[in-house]
C-alpha positions as CSV (number, residue, x, y, z in Angstrom):
1,M,-49.9,-32.5,-8.5
2,D,-51.5,-29.4,-7.2
3,K,-50.8,-25.8,-8.4
4,K,-48.9,-24.8,-5.1
5,R,-46.5,-27.7,-5.2
6,I,-45.7,-27.0,-8.9
7,I,-45.0,-23.4,-8.2
8,G,-42.8,-24.4,-5.2
9,I,-40.9,-26.7,-7.4
10,I,-40.3,-24.1,-10.1
11,I,-39.1,-21.6,-7.3
12,G,-36.7,-24.3,-6.0
13,V,-35.2,-25.0,-9.3
14,V,-34.7,-21.2,-10.0
15,L,-33.0,-20.7,-6.7
16,I,-30.7,-23.6,-7.4
17,A,-29.8,-22.4,-10.8
18,L,-29.1,-18.8,-9.3
19,I,-26.9,-20.2,-6.6
20,G,-25.2,-22.4,-9.1
21,F,-24.6,-19.4,-11.4
22,K,-23.2,-17.4,-8.6
23,F,-20.7,-20.1,-7.6
24,Y,-19.7,-20.5,-11.3
25,Q,-19.0,-16.7,-11.5
26,S,-17.0,-16.7,-8.4
27,Y,-14.9,-19.6,-9.6
28,Q,-14.3,-17.9,-13.0
29,D,-13.3,-14.7,-11.2
30,N,-10.8,-16.6,-9.1
31,K,-9.4,-18.3,-12.2
32,E,-9.1,-15.0,-13.8
33,K,-7.2,-13.5,-10.9
34,E,-4.9,-16.6,-11.0
35,K,-4.4,-16.3,-14.6
36,T,-3.5,-12.5,-14.4
37,T,-1.0,-13.2,-11.7
38,E,0.6,-16.2,-13.4
39,E,0.9,-14.6,-16.9
40,R,2.4,-11.3,-15.7
41,K,5.9,-11.2,-16.9
42,A,8.8,-10.2,-14.7
43,T,10.4,-6.8,-15.5
44,A,13.7,-5.1,-14.5
45,D,11.8,-3.1,-12.0
46,S,9.9,-6.0,-10.5
47,K,13.3,-7.9,-10.2
48,E,15.0,-4.9,-8.7
49,F,12.2,-4.5,-6.2
50,K,12.4,-8.1,-5.1
51,K,16.2,-7.9,-4.9
52,Q,16.2,-4.8,-2.7
53,Y,13.7,-6.1,-0.2
54,E,14.8,-9.8,0.0
55,S,18.6,-8.6,0.2
56,L,18.0,-7.8,3.9
57,N,16.6,-11.2,4.8
58,G,18.8,-12.8,7.5
59,E,20.4,-9.3,8.1
60,Q,20.4,-7.1,11.1
61,N,20.1,-3.4,11.5
62,S,22.5,-1.1,13.3
63,S,20.8,-1.8,16.6
64,G,21.2,-5.6,16.2
65,K,17.5,-6.3,15.4
66,D,16.7,-8.9,12.8
67,Y,15.0,-7.6,9.7
68,L,11.8,-9.3,9.0
69,K,12.1,-11.9,6.2
70,V,10.0,-11.2,3.2
71,S,9.2,-13.2,0.0
72,I,8.3,-11.4,-3.1
73,A,7.4,-12.8,-6.4
74,E,9.7,-12.0,-9.3
75,N,6.8,-11.1,-11.5
76,N,5.4,-8.7,-9.0
77,P,3.6,-5.5,-10.5
78,I,5.9,-2.9,-9.2
79,D,7.0,-0.1,-11.4
80,I,9.9,1.8,-9.8
81,K,9.7,5.6,-10.2
82,T,11.7,8.7,-9.2
83,D,10.0,11.3,-6.8
84,E,9.8,13.5,-10.0
85,E,7.8,10.9,-11.8
86,I,5.7,10.1,-8.9
87,L,4.7,13.7,-8.6
88,E,3.4,13.5,-12.3
89,V,1.4,10.4,-11.3
90,L,-0.2,12.4,-8.3
91,E,-1.0,15.3,-10.6
92,K,-2.7,13.4,-13.5
93,G,-2.3,9.6,-13.2
94,T,-4.3,6.5,-12.0
95,G,-3.1,3.7,-9.9
96,V,-1.5,2.7,-6.5
97,I,1.6,4.5,-5.2
98,Y,3.7,3.0,-2.5
99,F,6.1,5.2,-0.6
100,G,8.7,3.2,1.4
101,F,12.2,1.8,1.6
102,N,13.6,-1.7,2.1
103,S,15.1,-1.2,5.6
104,C,12.0,0.3,7.0
105,P,10.6,-2.3,9.4
106,W,7.0,-1.2,9.0
107,C,7.4,-1.4,5.2
108,R,8.7,-4.9,5.5
109,S,5.6,-5.8,7.6
110,L,3.3,-4.4,5.0
111,V,4.7,-5.2,1.6
112,E,3.5,-8.9,1.2
113,T,0.0,-8.0,2.2
114,L,0.0,-4.9,-0.1
115,L,1.1,-7.0,-3.1
116,K,-1.5,-9.7,-2.3
117,S,-4.3,-7.0,-2.3
118,I,-3.0,-5.5,-5.4
119,D,-3.2,-8.8,-7.2
120,D,-6.7,-9.7,-5.7
121,N,-8.0,-6.4,-7.0
122,K,-6.3,-6.7,-10.4
123,I,-4.7,-3.3,-10.1
124,E,-2.6,-2.6,-13.3
125,N,-0.5,0.6,-12.4
126,V,1.6,0.1,-9.2
127,Y,4.2,2.7,-8.7
128,Y,6.9,2.6,-6.0
129,V,9.4,5.3,-4.9
130,D,12.2,4.8,-2.3
131,I,11.8,8.0,-0.2
132,K,14.6,7.3,2.2
133,D,17.2,9.6,0.6
134,N,14.5,12.0,-0.8
135,R,13.3,13.4,2.5
136,S,14.8,16.2,4.5
137,T,16.5,15.2,7.7
138,F,16.7,17.1,11.0
139,E,19.0,16.7,14.2
140,V,18.9,18.4,17.5
141,V,22.4,19.7,18.1
142,N,23.1,21.6,21.4
143,K,19.4,21.9,22.1
144,K,18.8,23.6,18.7
145,L,17.1,22.0,15.8
146,K,19.3,21.7,12.7
147,N,18.3,20.8,9.2
148,T,21.1,18.4,8.0
149,K,19.7,17.6,4.6
150,E,17.2,19.3,2.4
151,G,14.6,17.1,0.7
152,T,14.5,17.1,-3.1
153,E,12.5,19.6,-5.0
154,A,10.0,17.0,-6.1
155,Y,9.7,15.6,-2.5
156,Y,8.5,19.0,-1.4
157,G,6.2,19.0,-4.4
158,I,4.8,15.7,-3.1
159,L,4.4,17.1,0.4
160,E,2.4,20.0,-1.1
161,Y,0.2,17.7,-3.1
162,L,-0.5,15.4,-0.1
163,D,-0.6,18.3,2.3
164,E,-4.2,17.7,3.7
165,Y,-3.4,14.0,4.5
166,L,0.0,14.7,6.2
167,T,0.8,15.6,9.8
168,E,3.3,18.2,11.2
169,Y,6.8,16.9,11.6
170,K,8.0,17.4,15.1
171,I,11.0,15.8,16.9
172,T,11.1,15.1,20.5
173,E,14.5,15.3,22.3
174,G,14.1,14.5,26.1
175,K,11.2,16.5,27.3
176,K,11.3,19.1,24.6
177,E,9.5,19.1,21.2
178,Y,11.0,20.8,18.2
179,D,8.8,21.9,15.3
180,T,10.5,21.4,11.9
181,K,8.0,23.8,10.3
182,E,7.2,21.2,7.6
183,K,5.0,18.1,7.3
184,R,6.4,14.5,6.8
185,L,5.8,11.7,4.3
186,Y,6.3,8.7,6.5
187,A,7.1,5.2,5.3
188,P,5.1,3.1,4.5
189,T,2.4,5.3,2.9
190,V,0.1,3.9,0.2
191,V,-2.0,6.2,-2.0
192,A,-4.6,5.4,-4.5
193,V,-5.1,8.1,-7.2
194,K,-7.5,8.2,-10.1
195,E,-7.0,10.7,-12.9
196,G,-5.0,12.9,-10.6
197,E,-7.5,12.8,-7.7
198,I,-6.6,11.0,-4.5
199,V,-9.3,8.4,-3.6
200,G,-7.5,6.5,-0.9
201,F,-4.6,7.2,1.6
202,H,-3.1,4.9,4.3
203,E,-0.1,5.6,6.4
204,G,1.7,2.8,8.4
205,T,0.3,-0.7,8.9
206,V,-2.5,-1.1,11.6
207,E,-2.8,0.5,15.0
208,S,-2.5,-2.8,16.9
209,Q,1.0,-3.5,15.7
210,E,3.5,-2.6,18.2
211,D,6.7,-4.2,17.0
212,P,7.3,-4.2,13.2
213,Y,10.3,-6.5,13.5
214,L,7.8,-9.3,14.6
215,G,5.6,-8.7,11.5
216,L,1.8,-8.7,11.4
217,N,-0.3,-11.6,13.0
218,A,-3.1,-13.3,10.9
219,D,-5.8,-10.9,12.3
220,E,-3.7,-7.8,11.6
221,K,-3.0,-9.1,8.0
222,K,-6.7,-9.4,7.4
223,E,-7.3,-5.9,8.9
224,L,-4.8,-4.4,6.6
225,E,-6.1,-6.3,3.6
226,K,-9.5,-5.0,4.3
227,I,-8.2,-1.4,4.3
228,F,-6.4,-1.9,1.0
229,N,-9.4,-3.7,-0.6
230,E,-11.5,-0.7,0.3
231,M,-8.9,1.8,-1.1
232,F,-8.5,-0.3,-4.4
233,K,-12.3,-0.6,-4.9
234,S,-12.2,3.1,-5.2
235,L,-10.0,2.9,-8.3
236,R,-13.0,1.0,-10.1
237,D,-15.8,3.3,-9.2
238,N,-16.6,6.8,-8.0
239,S,-16.4,6.2,-4.4
240,C,-13.7,7.3,-1.9
241,A,-12.1,5.3,0.9
242,D,-13.2,6.0,4.3
243,E,-9.9,7.4,5.6
244,V,-9.9,10.2,2.9
245,G,-13.5,11.3,3.8
246,C,-14.3,12.7,0.3
């Protein structure tokens, strides 16, 4: 057997060993992810979160539209927080924050994909705050803008902390636009924060989704999952998600 053939055989064996090791690592990683999800214990918060969202399955909103049916594991990673507690997380915490509420159709479109990405990325700290009743509300009465309810003090604190990522809140009535003179925290919004620094921010679902009551199609779910995976990767290293631009 000549020298070149021996070298070729050795290289082939090494390549096969490397490929085999890579597949083994991938298998072990997947097993670890499954183990983490399966062994997580249900908590009072995780059960309450499931209850809130699944309680609207089969129900209709005030306009007669069917709420999207969602299925959430009882041992989901959600830790329910008040807006005051969420402000503390933003100031010095680490984890994923989900701002939403159960009757929000866009939230219902997003929640299953969000939870899947959280599990895939082994995110330990996942915080949720129902922002429906915490926000300020405005109405146009007799062609004048009226503030019908003030947001909570902590809500305005959150607005201040997220200021650079939020848009001006304007209301359109007929052909006229009214400026509320404040910004808006829309639902759903997902924020990745690391030691009090925002490393990822995403508002809504995906641009191509037109009707939240129909849910996301397969391609849209993949697109949203890719967005979340990029955000959550930022929690494990020093990079920042593209949408933040840091």
